[in-house]
N, C-alpha and C positions, 0 to 999 in steps of 0.2 A: 540828469534830468530827474525830476521828483516823480514818484510813483503816480500821482495824480495827473501829472502832465502826460506821462506814458499811456495811461488808461485813456485819457482824453484823445490822444492822437490814434491810437487803435480804434477808439469808437467812431471817430470822424473817418478813418480809412474804411471800416466795415461799412459804414453808412453810405459813403460814396460808391463804394463797390455794389452795394444792393441796388442804390438809386440807379446807378448806370444800367444794370441788368434789367431792372423793371422797366425802364424807359426804352432800352434797346429791344427787348422782348415784345414790348407792346407795339413798337413802330414796326418790327419786322413781321408781326402777325397780323397786321391791320389788313383787311381784305380790299382795300382801296389804295390809291396812291395819289400822292401830290409831289411837287417838285422837291419839297423840304424833306419829306419822308424818303423820297428816292434818293437824295443826297446822303441822308444819315445810313441808309441801307448799304449804299456803296462803300461808306467809311467802315462799318462794322462787319460787312460780309466776310472778309478774310478771318477774323476772329470768329464769327459764327460757325463757318465750315471747319475751321480747324478744332473748335471745341465741341462740334457736333450739336449746337443749339439751333441750328437753322430749322426752319419749318416751312412748309408750303400748303397753300389752300387748294392745290390742283385736285384733290380728292373730292372736293365738294363742288367748287365753283371758281371761276366762270368756266374754266376749262377742265372738266374732269379727265382723268386718265382714260385712255381708250384701248390700253393694251395690257394683258396679264404677262408678266415676264419674270425671268429669273436669269442667274448667271451660273455658268459651271465652268470649272477649269480642267484641262487635262494636263497632267505632269508626265513629262517624258524623262526617263532616268538614263543615265549613260549606257546601261546595258540594253537599252531598248523597250524595257517594261514600262507600262504607263499605269497610271492611277487617275480616276476621276475624283474631283473635289468640287463640292457644291457649297455655295454660301448657304448659310440656314435660311430656310424658307418657312414663312410664317404659318402657312397652311398645313405643315407637316410637324409642327412643335406643338407641345402641350401649352397650355395657358400660362403656366408658371415660365417655361422656357421662353415664350414669346416675349415676356416682359424683360428678360435678361438679354434677349438677342435683336430687340427692336431696332437698335442703332445699325445692325447689318442691313435691315430692309432699306432704311433710309440710304445707306451708302451705296447698296446696290442699284437702287432706283437712279442714282446719280451717276454711279460708275458706267452704266451701259450707254449712256448719252454720248455721242461724239463730241459734244462741246467740252466733255470732261477728260480728254485724252491726256492731260497731265497727271491723272490718277493712275491711270494704266501701268506704268512701269512700277509704282509703289505696291499695287495690287499683285502684280507678278512676283515681286520680290518676297511679299508677305507669305504668298501661297507656297513659294518654293522652300521657305523657312519651315512652315508647318507640315510640309510634306518630306522634310529632310529626315531620313531614317539614320543618319549620323554614321553611315557606311561610307567612309572615304573612298572607297573604290568604286561606289555606285550612287553619286549624288544627282539631285534633280539637274537636267541641263536645260530643259525647255518647259515653260508654262504657257499653255495656249488658253485664252479666254474665249469663251463662246456664249453669245446672248441667245436666249430662247424667248419667243413671245408668241402671244395668240390674240388676235384681236377680239374685243369684247362686242359680241353681237347679240342683241336681244333674242331669246326664246330659241336659241341654237348654239351648238358649240362650233367654234372655228378652229381651222387646222393650226397646228403649231409649227412655227418657223425656227430655224437656227442658223447663225451666222459666226464664223470665226471673225473677231474683230480686233485682236491682239495677240501677239506671239512675243514672249519675253525669253530673251537668251540669258541663262543664269549665270553670273559670275561667281569665283569661288567665294570672294568677300561678301557676297548676299547671305551666305549661309551661316554667317557668324552671328 
């Protein structure tokens, strides 16, 4: 293949990639729905969730979030010791750290929902790996996920609630 042909093919591929993403992100982020956009969103949804490109308008409208929430995990080791592990919380991070950790906020907002039960085992495995102290005699055995939430009530603070929503039994192969 001639160098000009290779260059042309690369440019066409890059242009197609960019065009796809511009159209996909535009359709995904539109605050209204039509049957055509809904169909397109269903096609690109797996890719957007996999790549972390998904967005939602629920911060603003039509149904803003009504709860403040976060997730923590309790890691239970073979010897019975425990360790608390909390996903990065934006309100506790510096402005610079928020930029790098924003993806966690989006992930946690989705992880806490019962509709996303398929994510829970992967989250348990990941937390077990992050808290593995490489002591083969004392590996993590159980990861318990706990959701905390407080309803947003105008002009007063509401009580915090907590609920265990998932328990993951760690397998030895999870720690590799």
